[in-house]
matplotlib code that plots the C-alpha trace (Angstrom):
import matplotlib.pyplot as plt

x = [0.0, 1.2, 2.8, 0.9, -2.4, -1.1, 0.5, -0.5, 1.7, -0.1, 0.8, -1.1, -4.3, -7.2, -10.6, -12.0, -9.9, -11.9, -13.0, -9.4, -7.6, -10.2, -11.1, -8.1, -5.7, -7.7, -7.8, -4.0, -3.5, -5.7, -3.7, -0.4, -1.7, -3.3, -1.0, 2.5, 2.6, 1.6, 4.6, 2.9, 5.2, 3.3, 5.2, 5.2, 3.6, 1.8, -1.5, -2.0, -5.0, -8.4, -7.4, -4.3, -6.6, -8.9, -5.8, -4.7, -8.1, -8.3, -4.7, -5.5, -9.0, -10.5, -13.6, -15.8, -14.5, -15.3, -18.7, -19.5, -18.6, -20.7, -23.6, -23.9, -23.7, -26.4, -26.0, -27.9, -25.9, -22.7, -21.0, -21.8, -20.3, -17.2, -16.5, -17.2, -14.9, -12.2, -12.4, -12.1, -9.3, -7.3, -7.8, -6.4, -3.5, -2.4, -2.7, 0.3, 0.6, 1.6, 5.3, 4.7, 2.5, 5.2, 7.8, 5.7, 5.1, 8.7, 9.9, 7.6, 8.8, 12.4, 11.7, 10.4, 13.7, 15.6, 13.6, 13.9, 16.3, 16.8, 14.0, 11.7, 8.9, 5.6, 1.9, -0.1, -3.8, -6.9, -8.8, -12.3, -13.5, -17.0, -15.6, -17.2, -20.1, -23.0, -25.1, -22.3, -19.1, -16.5, -14.4, -12.4, -13.6, -10.3, -6.8, -4.0, -0.4, 2.1, 5.9, 6.2, 9.7, 11.1, 9.6, 8.6, 6.9, 5.0, 3.8, 2.7, 0.9, -1.0, -2.3, -3.3, -5.2, -7.0, -7.8, -9.3, -12.0, -13.6, -14.0, -17.5, -18.1, -17.1, -19.1, -22.2, -22.0, -21.6, -24.5, -26.8, -26.0, -26.0, -22.4, -20.6, -17.9]
y = [0.0, 3.6, 5.1, 8.4, 6.4, 4.9, 7.9, 11.6, 14.2, 16.9, 19.6, 17.8, 17.6, 19.9, 19.6, 18.2, 15.1, 13.6, 10.6, 10.0, 10.3, 11.0, 14.0, 14.3, 14.1, 16.4, 19.0, 18.7, 19.2, 22.2, 23.7, 23.0, 24.6, 27.6, 28.4, 27.5, 30.4, 32.7, 31.6, 29.1, 26.1, 22.8, 19.5, 17.7, 14.3, 11.9, 10.0, 6.5, 6.6, 4.8, 3.2, 1.7, 0.2, -1.3, -2.6, -4.3, -5.9, -7.1, -8.4, -10.6, -11.5, -10.3, -8.5, -11.6, -13.0, -9.8, -9.6, -13.2, -12.5, -9.3, -11.1, -13.3, -10.4, -9.7, -6.0, -5.7, -8.6, -7.3, -10.7, -11.1, -7.6, -8.5, -11.9, -10.6, -7.7, -9.9, -12.3, -9.5, -7.8, -11.0, -11.5, -8.0, -8.3, -11.7, -10.5, -9.2, -5.8, -5.9, -5.3, -2.1, -0.7, -1.5, 0.1, 3.2, 3.6, 3.0, 5.4, 8.1, 7.6, 7.7, 11.0, 12.4, 11.3, 13.1, 16.2, 16.2, 13.6, 9.8, 7.6, 10.4, 9.5, 9.8, 9.4, 6.8, 7.7, 6.5, 9.1, 8.0, 9.0, 9.6, 11.4, 14.4, 14.7, 17.0, 13.9, 11.5, 11.5, 8.7, 10.5, 8.3, 5.0, 4.0, 3.6, 6.0, 5.1, 7.8, 7.8, 5.2, 4.9, 3.0, 2.1, -1.4, -0.2, 2.4, -0.4, -2.5, 0.5, 1.1, -2.5, -2.0, 1.2, -0.7, -3.5, -1.0, -0.2, -3.4, -2.8, -3.6, 0.1, 1.0, -1.9, -1.0, 2.7, 1.9, -0.6, 1.8, 4.7, 2.7, 3.3, 0.7, -1.3]
z = [0.0, -0.6, 2.4, 2.1, 2.5, 5.7, 7.4, 7.5, 9.1, 11.2, 8.8, 6.0, 8.0, 8.6, 10.4, 7.1, 7.6, 10.5, 8.3, 7.4, 10.8, 13.5, 15.5, 17.7, 14.8, 12.6, 15.4, 15.9, 12.2, 12.2, 15.1, 13.3, 10.1, 11.7, 14.7, 13.5, 11.0, 14.0, 16.0, 18.2, 18.7, 18.4, 18.5, 15.2, 14.8, 12.5, 12.3, 11.2, 8.9, 9.1, 5.8, 7.6, 10.2, 7.4, 5.6, 8.8, 9.3, 5.7, 5.6, 8.6, 7.4, 10.6, 9.2, 8.9, 12.2, 14.0, 12.4, 13.5, 17.1, 17.1, 15.4, 18.4, 20.9, 23.4, 23.8, 27.1, 28.7, 30.3, 30.2, 26.5, 25.9, 27.9, 26.3, 22.8, 23.3, 24.8, 21.9, 19.3, 21.2, 21.3, 17.5, 16.9, 19.4, 17.9, 14.3, 12.4, 10.8, 7.1, 6.6, 4.6, 7.4, 10.1, 7.9, 7.4, 11.1, 12.0, 9.3, 10.5, 14.1, 12.9, 11.1, 14.4, 16.0, 13.2, 13.9, 17.8, 19.2, 18.8, 20.1, 21.3, 23.8, 22.0, 22.8, 20.8, 21.1, 19.4, 17.4, 16.4, 12.9, 14.3, 17.4, 19.0, 16.6, 17.6, 18.6, 19.8, 21.7, 21.9, 24.4, 26.7, 25.1, 23.6, 25.0, 25.0, 25.6, 26.8, 26.9, 24.1, 23.0, 20.0, 16.6, 17.6, 20.8, 18.7, 16.4, 19.4, 21.0, 17.7, 17.8, 21.4, 20.5, 17.7, 20.1, 22.5, 19.9, 21.2, 24.9, 26.3, 26.7, 23.2, 21.6, 23.6, 22.7, 19.0, 19.1, 21.0, 18.7, 15.4, 14.5, 12.4, 14.2]

ax = plt.figure().add_subplot(projection="3d")
ax.plot(x, y, z, "-o")
ax.set_aspect("equal")
plt.show()
């Protein structure tokens, strides 16, 4: 897959990119684009696209497996939500990122190191593509990892963020508000 479809730098993003990189990342991009020219110093960073997530799911043939687990879900049963979420999270955590995606993430992280210092500590955070809509908020539903250091650790934190899309709380919220998983 083309690297520019997997990774977007903050300076490339605007608020119009929520479907591509999620609300947090689009907001960061908007700040970089609007405030940096005015002298406000904002640390550089990059977003891993929603397309990269879909690519990971497709490469590991997880789409149908996730759908099957969710089709058996009893939304109003906490144990069903917990066990379904656990099963899907384990699928994601045990899956392998495609090599070109790993390389794109590690290359972007290395570029940050070239800009600041070798092996910078970074935050790896989920950024939902339907986040902070007028009639919905996904705030606090997915994991964030702080002080992540090293390309391989960044890749692992990305997988953990993706797995956190399937906590009982996140599944329940999407189900009740008719958002696709």
